ZAMARGU-4260 file (C-alpha; in steps of 0.2 Angstrom, whole numbers, plus 5000, padded with zeros to 4 digits):
<rodrens>
0) 4800/4571/5060 | 4782/4573/5063 | 4773/4572/5080 | 4763/4557/5075 | 4779/4548/5070
5) 4787/4552/5087 | 4772/4546/5096 | 4772/4530/5087 | 4791/4528/5091 | 4787/4531/5110
10) 4774/4517/5109 | 4787/4506/5101 | 4799/4509/5115 | 4785/4507/5128 | 4780/4490/5121
15) 4798/4483/5121 | 4802/4490/5139 | 4793/4475/5146 | 4795/4471/5164 | 4811/4480/5167
20) 4816/4487/5184 | 4820/4504/5175 | 4808/4513/5164 | 4821/4517/5150 | 4818/4535/5151
25) 4837/4539/5149 | 4838/4530/5132 | 4822/4538/5127 | 4829/4555/5132 | 4845/4552/5122
30) 4835/4547/5107 | 4824/4563/5108 | 4837/4575/5115 | 4844/4581/5098 | 4826/4583/5091
35) 4817/4593/5104 | 4818/4607/5117 | 4819/4604/5135 | 4800/4608/5137 | 4795/4597/5123
40) 4806/4583/5129 | 4798/4583/5146 | 4781/4582/5138 | 4785/4567/5127 | 4793/4558/5142
45) 4777/4560/5151 | 4768/4552/5136 | 4781/4538/5136 | 4777/4534/5154 | 4758/4533/5150
50) 4761/4521/5136 | 4772/4510/5147 | 4758/4509/5160 | 4745/4506/5146 | 4755/4492/5137
55) 4761/4483/5152 | 4745/4480/5163 | 4744/4463/5171 | 4735/4450/5160 | 4730/4432/5164
60) 4735/4425/5148 | 4753/4428/5144 | 4752/4420/5127 | 4738/4430/5122 | 4747/4446/5128
65) 4762/4441/5118 | 4752/4439/5102 | 4743/4456/5105 | 4760/4464/5108 | 4767/4457/5092
70) 4752/4464/5082 | 4755/4481/5090 | 4773/4481/5085 | 4769/4476/5067 | 4755/4489/5066
75) 4767/4503/5073 | 4781/4498/5061 | 4769/4499/5046 | 4763/4516/5053 | 4780/4524/5054
80) 4791/4515/5041 | 4784/4525/5026 | 4789/4541/5034 | 4807/4536/5039 | 4821/4535/5027
85) 4834/4520/5028 | 4846/4531/5038 | 4832/4535/5051 | 4826/4517/5052 | 4844/4511/5057
90) 4844/4524/5070 | 4828/4519/5077 | 4834/4501/5077 | 4850/4505/5086 | 4840/4514/5099
95) 4828/4500/5101 | 4843/4488/5104 | 4851/4499/5116 | 4834/4501/5125 | 4832/4482/5126
100) 4850/4480/5134 | 4849/4496/5145 | 4833/4493/5153 | 4833/4474/5158 | 4840/4457/5155
105) 4835/4453/5137 | 4824/4438/5133 | 4820/4428/5118 | 4804/4438/5117 | 4814/4454/5116
110) 4825/4447/5102 | 4809/4442/5093 | 4803/4459/5094 | 4819/4466/5087 | 4818/4454/5073
115) 4800/4459/5069 | 4805/4477/5069 | 4820/4474/5058 | 4810/4464/5045 | 4796/4477/5045
120) 4810/4490/5042 | 4818/4479/5028 | 4835/4480/5037 | 4849/4469/5032 | 4849/4453/5043
125) 4868/4453/5045 | 4869/4471/5049 | 4855/4469/5062 | 4865/4455/5070 | 4881/4466/5070
130) 4871/4480/5079 | 4865/4469/5092 | 4883/4462/5095 | 4890/4480/5095 | 4877/4486/5108
135) 4879/4473/5122 | 4897/4465/5119 | 4912/4472/5127 | 4924/4461/5117 | 4924/4465/5098
140) 4938/4464/5085 | 4940/4475/5070 | 4931/4469/5055 | 4920/4476/5041 | 4908/4481/5054
145) 4919/4486/5069 | 4934/4497/5072 | 4942/4496/5089 | 4954/4509/5097 | 4961/4503/5113
150) 4972/4511/5126 | 4984/4501/5138 | 4984/4510/5154 | 4979/4527/5159 | 4994/4539/5155
155) 5004/4526/5145 | 4998/4532/5128 | 4995/4550/5122 | 4984/4546/5107 | 4971/4533/5113
160) 4959/4534/5128 | 4961/4523/5143 | 4949/4509/5139 | 4940/4505/5122 | 4932/4516/5109
165) 4922/4504/5098 | 4915/4510/5081 | 4901/4502/5071 | 4899/4505/5053 | 4883/4501/5044
170) 4889/4498/5026 | 4872/4500/5017 | 4871/4518/5022 | 4889/4522/5028 | 4883/4526/5045
175) 4894/4526/5060 | 4890/4524/5079 | 4902/4523/5094 | 4903/4517/5112 | 4916/4521/5125
180) 4921/4509/5138 | 4933/4517/5150 | 4936/4530/5163 | 4943/4545/5153 | 4933/4561/5151
185) 4929/4562/5132 | 4918/4574/5122 | 4908/4572/5106 | 4906/4589/5097 | 4908/4597/5114
190) 4896/4586/5124 | 4902/4574/5137 | 4902/4556/5132 | 4894/4544/5144 | 4902/4527/5145
195) 4892/4512/5137 | 4881/4524/5128 | 4879/4523/5109 | 4882/4539/5100 | 4879/4543/5081
200) 4896/4548/5073 | 4891/4559/5058 | 4902/4568/5046 | 4911/4583/5054 | 4910/4575/5071
205) 4926/4574/5082 | 4930/4565/5099 | 4941/4575/5110 | 4949/4572/5127 | 4962/4580/5138
210) 4975/4566/5135 | 4971/4560/5118 | 4974/4566/5100 | 4957/4572/5093 | 4949/4558/5083
215) 4940/4565/5068 | 4926/4557/5057 | 4939/4556/5042 | 4951/4546/5053 | 4937/4533/5057
220) 4931/4533/5039 | 4949/4530/5033 | 4951/4515/5045 | 4937/4506/5037 | 4942/4511/5019
225) 4959/4503/5021 | 4951/4487/5024 | 4943/4487/5007 | 4951/4484/4990 | 4953/4502/4984
230) 4967/4512/4976 | 4977/4519/4990 | 4981/4537/4985 | 4994/4548/4994 | 4992/4565/4986
235) 5006/4578/4990 | 5009/4596/4987 | 5028/4599/4989 | 5035/4616/4991 | 5023/4623/4978
240) 5023/4642/4974 | 5017/4651/4958 | 5019/4667/4950 | 5010/4675/4936 | 5019/4681/4920
245) 5021/4698/4927 | 5030/4691/4942 | 5015/4694/4954 | 5014/4681/4967 | 4999/4669/4964
250) 5002/4656/4977 | 5014/4657/4992 | 5024/4641/4997 | 5012/4627/5002 | 5015/4609/5008
255) 5001/4597/5012 | 4996/4579/5009 | 4979/4571/5007 | 4973/4553/5006 | 4960/4542/4998
260) 4942/4544/5005 | 4945/4562/5010 | 4934/4577/5005 | 4946/4592/5005 | 4938/4609/5005
265) 4947/4624/4998 | 4941/4641/5005 | 4946/4659/5004 | 4941/4676/4999 | 4939/4683/4982
270) 4956/4684/4973 | 4964/4673/4986 | 4970/4660/4973 | 4958/4646/4975 | 4955/4642/4957
275) 4974/4645/4953 | 4978/4632/4967 | 4965/4620/4960 | 4973/4622/4942 | 4990/4618/4949
280) 4984/4603/4959 | 4975/4596/4944 | 4989/4598/4932 | 4982/4612/4921 | 4995/4624/4927
285) 5013/4620/4931 | 5019/4630/4946 | 5034/4641/4946 | 5042/4631/4960 | 5038/4614/4968
290) 5029/4599/4963 | 5013/4589/4965 | 5014/4570/4966 | 5002/4556/4967 | 5010/4541/4976
295) 5027/4549/4972 | 5024/4552/4954 | 5024/4570/4947 | 5008/4574/4939 | 5017/4586/4927
300) 5031/4574/4922 | 5019/4559/4920 | 5004/4569/4914 | 4998/4556/4901 | 4998/4542/4913
305) 4991/4550/4929 | 4977/4560/4919 | 4968/4544/4918 | 4965/4543/4937 | 4962/4562/4939
310) 4945/4571/4935 | 4941/4589/4934 | 4924/4597/4935 | 4925/4616/4931 | 4914/4629/4938
315) 4906/4632/4921 | 4894/4620/4913 | 4903/4609/4900 | 4887/4602/4893 | 4880/4602/4875
320) 4864/4611/4877 | 4855/4603/4862 | 4857/4585/4868 | 4848/4576/4882 | 4856/4571/4898
325) 4858/4554/4892 | 4866/4559/4876 | 4878/4570/4884 | 4885/4556/4895 | 4884/4543/4881
330) 4894/4553/4868 | 4906/4557/4882 | 4908/4539/4886 | 4911/4534/4868 | 4925/4547/4867
335) 4934/4539/4882 | 4932/4520/4880 | 4939/4512/4864 | 4936/4494/4868 | 4918/4496/4875
340) 4903/4490/4864 | 4888/4501/4863 | 4878/4489/4874 | 4892/4490/4887 | 4893/4509/4886
345) 4874/4510/4888 | 4875/4500/4904 | 4889/4511/4911 | 4879/4527/4907 | 4863/4520/4915
350) 4873/4515/4931 | 4882/4532/4932 | 4865/4541/4930 | 4858/4531/4943 | 4873/4535/4955
355) 4870/4553/4953 | 4851/4553/4954 | 4848/4558/4936 | 4839/4543/4929 | 4822/4551/4929
360) 4827/4566/4919 | 4839/4556/4907 | 4828/4560/4892 | 4826/4579/4895 | 4836/4591/4884
365) 4849/4600/4894 | 4845/4617/4888 | 4853/4634/4893 | 4851/4648/4905 | 4837/4656/4895
370) 4829/4639/4890 | 4829/4628/4906 | 4823/4610/4905 | 4833/4603/4919 | 4837/4612/4936
375) 4854/4620/4941 | 4857/4605/4953 | 4854/4593/4939 | 4866/4602/4928 | 4879/4601/4941
380) 4876/4583/4944 | 4878/4579/4925 | 4894/4589/4925 | 4900/4578/4939 | 4894/4562/4930
385) 4904/4566/4915 | 4919/4564/4926 | 4913/4549/4936 | 4910/4538/4922 | 4929/4538/4920
390) 4930/4532/4938 | 4944/4544/4943 | 4953/4541/4960 | 4956/4560/4962 | 4943/4572/4958
395) 4944/4591/4957 | 4928/4601/4958 | 4927/4620/4956 | 4913/4629/4965 | 4900/4615/4963
400) 4887/4625/4973 | 4889/4641/4964 | 4871/4648/4959 | 4862/4634/4967 | 4849/4634/4980
405) 4853/4628/4998 | 4844/4611/4995 | 4853/4608/4978 | 4870/4613/4986 | 4868/4601/5000
410) 4862/4587/4988 | 4878/4590/4977 | 4890/4590/4992 | 4881/4574/4999 | 4885/4566/4982
415) 4903/4571/4983 | 4904/4564/5001 | 4896/4548/4995 | 4910/4547/4982 | 4924/4548/4995
420) 4915/4534/5005 | 4920/4524/4990 | 4938/4528/4992 | 4940/4544/4981 | 4950/4559/4985
425) 4940/4575/4981 | 4946/4593/4981 | 4932/4606/4981 | 4933/4624/4979 | 4919/4632/4989
430) 4912/4649/4994 | 4902/4652/5010 | 4896/4634/5014 | 4882/4631/5026 | 4884/4622/5042
435) 4879/4605/5035 | 4891/4606/5020 | 4905/4612/5031 | 4903/4597/5042 | 4905/4586/5026
440) 4923/4591/5024 | 4937/4580/5031 | 4950/4593/5028 | 4950/4611/5025 | 4963/4622/5016
445) 4961/4640/5019 | 4969/4654/5008 | 4971/4672/5011 | 4975/4687/5000 | 4989/4685/4989
450) 4988/4666/4989 | 4994/4664/5007 | 4990/4647/5015 | 4984/4650/5033 | 4976/4633/5038
455) 4976/4615/5033 | 4967/4602/5044 | 4950/4597/5052 | 4937/4610/5047 | 4929/4611/5064
460) 4946/4612/5072 | 4950/4627/5062 | 4938/4638/5072 | 4946/4633/5088 | 4963/4636/5080
465) 4959/4654/5075 | 4950/4658/5091 | 4966/4652/5100 | 4977/4663/5090 | 4967/4679/5093
470) 4964/4674/5111 | 4945/4674/5110 | 4934/4668/5124 | 4925/4651/5123 | 4940/4644/5113
475) 4934/4627/5113 | 4917/4631/5107 | 4917/4627/5089 | 4898/4624/5087 | 4882/4633/5093
480) 4879/4626/5111 | 4860/4626/5107 | 4858/4619/5090 | 4875/4611/5087 | 4877/4620/5070
485) 4894/4627/5064 | 4895/4644/5057 | 4910/4645/5044 | 4907/4663/5042 | 4915/4666/5059
490) 4931/4660/5051 | 4932/4675/5040 | 4925/4687/5053 | 4941/4682/5063 | 4953/4682/5048
495) 4947/4698/5041 | 4944/4708/5057 | 4947/4726/5055 | 4956/4738/5066 | 4944/4751/5075
500) 4947/4769/5075 | 4945/4781/5090 | 4926/4782/5086 | 4924/4763/5086 | 4922/4763/5067
505) 4931/4750/5056 | 4946/4755/5046 | 4953/4747/5030 | 4967/4740/5040 | 4966/4722/5046
510) 4971/4717/5063 | 4981/4702/5057 | 4988/4703/5039 | 4988/4689/5027 | 5007/4687/5029
515) 5005/4686/5048 | 4992/4672/5046 | 5004/4663/5034 | 5018/4665/5047 | 5007/4656/5060
520) 5002/4643/5048 | 5021/4639/5045 | 5024/4639/5063 | 5009/4629/5070 | 4998/4622/5056
525) 5009/4615/5042 | 5013/4598/5049 | 5001/4587/5039 | 5015/4583/5026 | 5027/4576/5039
530) 5013/4564/5045 | 5010/4556/5028 | 5018/4540/5022 | 5024/4539/5004 | 5016/4526/4993
535) 5027/4529/4978 | 5027/4510/4973 | 5009/4506/4976 | 5000/4515/4962 | 4996/4505/4946
540) 4987/4515/4934 | 4978/4506/4921 | 4978/4517/4905 | 4961/4521/4898 | 4961/4516/4879
545) 4953/4530/4870 | 4947/4528/4852 | 4959/4532/4838 | 4958/4549/4829 | 4947/4543/4815
550) 4934/4535/4827 | 4934/4551/4838 | 4931/4561/4822 | 4915/4551/4819 | 4909/4552/4837
555) 4912/4571/4837 | 4903/4572/4820 | 4888/4562/4826 | 4887/4572/4842 | 4887/4588/4833
560) 4874/4582/4820 | 4863/4577/4833 | 4865/4593/4842 | 4860/4603/4826 | 4845/4592/4822
565) 4839/4594/4840 | 4840/4613/4839 | 4824/4616/4829 | 4827/4635/4827 | 4845/4632/4821
570) 4839/4619/4809 | 4825/4629/4802 | 4835/4645/4800 | 4849/4637/4791 | 4838/4626/4780
575) 4826/4641/4775 | 4839/4655/4775 | 4847/4651/4758 | 4831/4647/4748 | 4822/4662/4756
580) 4837/4674/4751 | 4837/4666/4734 | 4819/4669/4732 | 4819/4687/4738 | 4834/4693/4728
585) 4830/4684/4712 | 4812/4690/4712 | 4817/4708/4715 | 4830/4708/4701 | 4820/4699/4688
590) 4819/4713/4676 | 4811/4713/4659 | 4808/4728/4647 | 4793/4719/4640 | 4778/4710/4648
595) 4786/4694/4644 | 4802/4690/4654 | 4817/4687/4643 | 4833/4681/4651 | 4844/4690/4638
600) 4837/4707/4643 | 4838/4705/4662 | 4850/4720/4665 | 4853/4714/4683 | 4860/4697/4680
605) 4878/4702/4683 | 4872/4709/4700 | 4864/4692/4704 | 4880/4683/4701 | 4889/4695/4712
610) 4876/4694/4726 | 4876/4675/4725 | 4895/4676/4729 | 4892/4688/4744 | 4878/4677/4750
615) 4889/4662/4750 | 4902/4671/4760 | 4890/4678/4772 | 4881/4661/4775 | 4898/4652/4777
620) 4904/4664/4789 | 4889/4666/4800 | 4886/4647/4801 | 4903/4644/4808 | 4909/4659/4817
625) 4902/4653/4834 | 4905/4635/4832 | 4922/4634/4842 | 4919/4648/4854 | 4903/4641/4860
630) 4912/4625/4863 | 4928/4633/4872 | 4923/4626/4889 | 4920/4609/4882 | 4937/4610/4872
635) 4946/4614/4888 | 4939/4598/4897 | 4943/4588/4881 | 4960/4595/4881 | 4962/4590/4899
640) 4957/4572/4894 | 4970/4572/4880 | 4956/4569/4866 | 4962/4572/4848 | 4959/4591/4844
645) 4962/4588/4825 | 4947/4575/4825 | 4936/4588/4833 | 4941/4602/4821 | 4939/4590/4806
650) 4922/4585/4812 | 4917/4604/4813 | 4924/4607/4795 | 4915/4592/4788 | 4898/4597/4796
655) 4900/4615/4790 | 4904/4609/4773 | 4889/4599/4772 | 4878/4613/4779 | 4885/4625/4766
660) 4882/4612/4752 | 4864/4611/4756 | 4862/4630/4758 | 4871/4634/4742 | 4862/4621/4732
665) 4845/4627/4738 | 4850/4645/4735 | 4855/4641/4717 | 4840/4630/4714 | 4828/4644/4719
670) 4837/4659/4711 | 4841/4651/4694 | 4824/4644/4692 | 4816/4661/4695 | 4828/4670/4684
675) 4827/4656/4671 | 4846/4653/4671 | 4847/4637/4661 | 4860/4623/4662 | 4870/4632/4676
680) 4865/4623/4692 | 4880/4612/4695 | 4893/4625/4689 | 4886/4639/4700 | 4883/4627/4714
685) 4901/4621/4713 | 4908/4638/4714 | 4897/4645/4727 | 4899/4629/4738 | 4918/4631/4736
690) 4916/4650/4742 | 4906/4645/4756 | 4918/4632/4762 | 4932/4645/4762 | 4921/4656/4772
695) 4917/4641/4784 | 4936/4639/4787 | 4938/4657/4789 | 4924/4658/4802 | 4931/4643/4812
700) 4948/4652/4812 | 4941/4668/4820 | 4930/4657/4831 | 4945/4648/4838 | 4956/4664/4839
705) 4945/4677/4849 | 4937/4674/4866 | 4921/4685/4863 | 4906/4682/4852 | 4904/4701/4851
710) 4921/4703/4844 | 4918/4689/4831 | 4902/4698/4825 | 4911/4714/4824 | 4924/4706/4813
715) 4912/4698/4801 | 4908/4715/4792 | 4926/4719/4792 | 4929/4703/4783 | 4915/4705/4771
720) 4917/4723/4766 | 4934/4720/4758 | 4927/4705/4748 | 4914/4717/4741 | 4926/4731/4737
725) 4940/4721/4729 | 4929/4709/4720 | 4931/4719/4703 | 4912/4722/4702 | 4909/4737/4713
730) 4925/4746/4709 | 4935/4740/4694 | 4953/4735/4696 | 4959/4747/4684 | 4951/4761/4693
735) 4958/4758/4711 | 4971/4769/4719 | 4986/4771/4708 | 4997/4763/4721 | 4986/4747/4721
740) 4983/4744/4702 | 4993/4739/4687 | 4986/4740/4669 | 4982/4723/4662 | 4982/4714/4678
745) 4971/4711/4693 | 4977/4721/4708 | 4987/4711/4721 | 4973/4715/4734 | 4960/4708/4723
750) 4970/4692/4721 | 4968/4690/4740 | 4949/4690/4739 | 4939/4674/4737 | 4925/4685/4730
755) 4936/4690/4715 | 4940/4672/4710 | 4922/4666/4713 | 4913/4680/4704 | 4925/4679/4689
760) 4923/4660/4688 | 4904/4662/4688 | 4904/4676/4675 | 4917/4668/4663 | 4908/4651/4664
765) 4891/4658/4661 | 4897/4667/4646 | 4909/4655/4638 | 4900/4639/4642 | 4881/4642/4640
770) 4873/4631/4627 | 4873/4645/4614 | 4890/4653/4616 | 4900/4637/4618 | 4897/4632/4600
775) 4905/4648/4593 | 4916/4654/4607 | 4933/4649/4600 | 4929/4656/4583 | 4923/4673/4591
780) 4939/4673/4602 | 4950/4673/4586 | 4939/4685/4577 | 4939/4697/4591 | 4958/4696/4593
785) 4961/4699/4574 | 4948/4713/4574 | 4957/4722/4588 | 4974/4720/4581 | 4967/4726/4564
790) 4958/4741/4570 | 4968/4747/4585 | 4985/4738/4588 | 4991/4741/4570 | 4985/4759/4570
795) 4994/4763/4586 | 5010/4754/4580 | 5011/4765/4565 | 5009/4780/4577 | 5023/4774/4588
800) 5034/4771/4573 | 5031/4788/4566 | 5035/4796/4583 | 5051/4786/4584 | 5056/4792/4567
805) 5051/4810/4568 | 5055/4814/4586 | 5069/4801/4589 | 5058/4795/4604 | 5067/4781/4613
810) 5052/4776/4622 | 5042/4773/4606 | 5057/4763/4599 | 5057/4752/4615 | 5038/4749/4613
815) 5039/4745/4595 | 5053/4733/4598 | 5044/4724/4612 | 5028/4722/4602 | 5036/4715/4587
820) 5047/4703/4597 | 5031/4695/4604 | 5024/4692/4586 | 5039/4685/4577 | 5031/4668/4576
825) 5016/4675/4567 | 5026/4687/4556 | 5044/4683/4550 | 5046/4700/4544 | 5046/4707/4561
830) 5062/4697/4564 | 5071/4707/4550 | 5064/4723/4556 | 5071/4719/4574 | 5088/4715/4566
835) 5089/4732/4557 | 5084/4741/4573 | 5099/4732/4582 | 5111/4737/4569 | 5105/4755/4565
840) 5092/4761/4578 | 5085/4777/4570 | 5087/4772/4552 | 5075/4757/4551 | 5058/4765/4552
845) 5054/4760/4534 | 5058/4742/4537 | 5047/4742/4552 | 5032/4750/4542 | 5035/4737/4528
850) 5035/4723/4541 | 5019/4730/4549 | 5010/4731/4532 | 5014/4713/4529 | 5007/4708/4547
855) 4991/4719/4543 | 4988/4710/4527 | 4989/4693/4535 | 4978/4699/4550 | 4964/4706/4538
860) 4964/4690/4528 | 4962/4679/4544 | 4949/4691/4551 | 4939/4690/4534 | 4940/4671/4534
865) 4934/4669/4551 | 4920/4682/4548 | 4914/4672/4533 | 4915/4656/4544 | 4904/4664/4557
870) 4892/4672/4544 | 4890/4655/4536 | 4886/4647/4553 | 4874/4660/4558 | 4865/4658/4541
875) 4864/4639/4543 | 4856/4642/4560 | 4844/4654/4553 | 4839/4644/4538 | 4820/4641/4539
880) 4807/4648/4550 | 4809/4634/4563 | 4828/4635/4564 | 4827/4654/4565 | 4815/4652/4580
885) 4826/4640/4588 | 4841/4651/4585 | 4833/4666/4593 | 4826/4656/4607 | 4844/4650/4611
890) 4850/4668/4611 | 4836/4674/4622 | 4837/4659/4634 | 4856/4657/4636 | 4865/4674/4633
895) 4863/4690/4643 | 4867/4707/4636 | 4871/4715/4653 | 4884/4701/4657 | 4891/4703/4639
900) 4894/4722/4643 | 4903/4717/4658 | 4915/4704/4651 | 4918/4712/4634 | 4919/4730/4641
905) 4908/4735/4627 | 4905/4753/4634 | 4923/4757/4637 | 4930/4770/4625 | 4948/4765/4628
910) 4951/4749/4618 | 4970/4750/4620 | 4982/4759/4633 | 5001/4761/4634 | 5008/4755/4650
915) 5025/4748/4656 | 5032/4750/4638 | 5019/4739/4630 | 5002/4740/4621 | 4988/4733/4633
920) 4972/4727/4626 | 4956/4734/4635 | 4943/4728/4622 | 4934/4711/4624 | 4944/4704/4639
925) 4933/4688/4639 | 4941/4685/4621 | 4958/4690/4626 | 4970/4676/4630 | 4985/4679/4642
930) 5002/4681/4634 | 5013/4665/4633 | 5025/4671/4646 | 5013/4677/4659 | 5010/4668/4675
935) 4994/4662/4682 | 4992/4678/4693 | 4997/4690/4678 | 4981/4687/4669 | 4968/4700/4666
940) 4951/4700/4674 | 4938/4690/4664 | 4952/4680/4655 | 4944/4664/4647 | 4960/4654/4651
945) 4975/4656/4662 | 4993/4649/4660 | 4996/4636/4673 | 5014/4631/4674 | 5018/4624/4657
950) 5000/4622/4652 | 4984/4631/4650 | 4969/4630/4661 | 4951/4637/4659 | 4948/4651/4671
955) 4933/4643/4681 | 4944/4628/4685 | 4959/4638/4689 | 4949/4650/4700 | 4942/4635/4710
960) 4959/4629/4713 | 4964/4645/4720 | 4949/4646/4732 | 4952/4628/4738 | 4971/4632/4740
965) 4965/4647/4751 | 4954/4635/4761 | 4968/4623/4764 | 4979/4637/4770 | 4966/4642/4783
970) 4963/4624/4788 | 4982/4623/4792 | 4980/4639/4801 | 4966/4632/4811 | 4975/4615/4815
975) 4991/4624/4821 | 4983/4639/4829 | 4993/4651/4818 | 4980/4665/4818 | 4978/4663/4837
980) 4996/4663/4840 | 4998/4679/4829 | 4985/4688/4838 | 4992/4683/4855 | 5009/4690/4849
985) 5001/4706/4844 | 4993/4707/4861 | 5009/4704/4870 | 5018/4717/4860 | 5004/4729/4864
990) 5005/4725/4882 | 5024/4729/4882 | 5020/4745/4873 | 5007/4751/4885 | 5013/4742/4901
995) 4996/4735/4904 | 4993/4716/4908 | 4982/4707/4896 | 4968/4697/4906 | 4961/4683/4897
1000) 4945/4675/4902
</rodrens>
């Protein structure tokens, strides 16, 4: 308070002093005593006496003097009111009232002066009347304004003083004052209490006396709260102890109780178990022994019911950085209240923001540590607001002042204290609080090393308690005698005091160990539980109706979309990444041997298809790999609130699929247009989109499984490289390690790669369904098949028959038998040959050659017929110059020679190989249909169609089914945490093997 304000207040006191017999210096001294040093106080008292002399000179006209005095009072009130907050205005008014009744018999003029001051200060009229009544009346009854503690006779009651302790509450500001009328010697915060003098009774204060039980601030506060319509909470910790999985003690046995309207601080050194205790108390961790109850109901057995009245604010931020303060709170409210309309939710959000002092910054984006838009204190307030909107009766707050300035810390703790004044029970884990913050606590729970409880009770009393145990001097001094502040650090100085060696240096050994402090606690300090009263039948919890799973899905989705749109960098990168890659890659591989670019001659087109698949996998993985891990703190809170996890996951999947749809569409649009790939936009987009969706779900799985973003980005190359290696492009499947390949089939490891299915689908569709090849593909398929049998299969069959006949080779006999048996429908003569083989194995070569000749004649006839059909078709297309130009344009625009080399294996010298007792076709795989008995996964690479159960399906469709099946499998993995559980199992086995405990963040 400035000097000018104090001078104005002295003038106000002097004006009201009137014609009193005493000059009121005692009341003025009481008012100024806590603000000034003794030297300053003497100076201001001299000024006060001068003002009294100045304002009360004898005047002839008393009415004129009264009018002038009223004007002076109003002028002084206007002068000082702009510099006084409401708290200080009430304090001034209380002292003025006390001044009036202490210095003289009050008159109607004095009461008018008080009314003038009260009106000028905008003080509540009813409250002003209560203050006047409190100051001068000796007979008060308990009410909303008054609380009376009265003893009967000296020595007859060991809890109350002889006489009356009268407490005044100012509801507007939750201020407390008290007067004592009696003969006992009482002390307020170590200072003697003078009878009939009004004292401020602030948070952390206590009244002591030699014959009474100490009266704490929380006792008086609770007395007023019980008169209001609030939920009565009896919170009990019953014989709770906890051990980690490795049997190490986390918490020693603890019993305590707490009630509505209390702010309970939990303090202790690092590693003393503060956060573990908070997680036990809020129900996140079930203790190894004991129970925690609210009004007799176990928070573990009735978790779903009691979670609606419990709130938890973690130490870490649980905010969505891309959203504004208002949006964070609004979407949180939407997820919590099913029956509220949007208008009702907006009112609730606005009210909550006002309560926590965030109205002015409600439209600011939350931001992050590197991109701050709101302060640390505002972030902490918003975290608290997320819980307050639920109106929990019990609130748990972990390190609310961590990383904040002293001013922000005090503001946050003031907010929490205000909440307790509304009847909430709040537990706060805090580290090294200031004196002002320490005074706010109603109860203090101290933990020592190893989770040992060593104190529970009044915070200020704790200093006296530990001083008494170690027999320090000035045991009763809990505050600084000069400034009245409390130094909580002295608690730890006593608790962790070290033994000194012979040279006076501290050793590592403590004077009093944690177990010894715990022993004292069990002997002297653990009595709070026995004082409580169970209220097991008085708690009615009104369940909060949350939205159903589908509505939660839409809320999660809208929230996520808004967050993505707000993040300009994220939006630009994801929108521009795909078309930019499409442009760069297609522009560099747009190769032509002539000045004029011709699609047919682009030798890099197969590489474009392969790179497109890799790009889809890469973009799908990177866009989703951090989605869940960045929300892990938010997920922990939403799990605490029993929100639907599946709704959250499906919203992530839906948004990732949408982003991938846009990315792959822009990539294909740019790449295909530059390379002049005609008619393939939707087929290519469908395949790449499916591939990206698979990568999305794979990325979400690793994001949900691992706890570090570094691990995730190390894993991405490990996941991508096998997709490159085993796609069938960089290394052909028939050229892999012999233990991993099988002739005529795709390697089993290739079947596990989405890249193999995607690339094959694109290559086969481009070759078989382009506008040119599609018209003649079926004819070419039969023509190539008959041509291969005519030129290679029949020749090799003759060689095998001769080898069988000349060398009596059983393997050749088995091969011939197998090959003929597969073609008995096309050649009845093979049936006769097979019958002869069964009756006379080594004497039927001639019959086999005869049957083979018959088959050869039919094959040549079919080949020649189909060749004529194709020649006629080509001749028809080439008839006339205009048709010939159109034909050649179709060839140049829709076919690609390089892709044809890949899918037809044109450059392979081996057109046929012998493996597993059969002749396997290597020529023209794109024109080779799987055998009738082969399964879907038995087909060779580039097969145009595949057997699917009892039918045939074209390869692109079948491959898409495989990709989406893999996607669905990983969706199930995500929903049921299968991958996460598998990794956890491996970690447990590793810890058992190495003997090291795994510490999870």
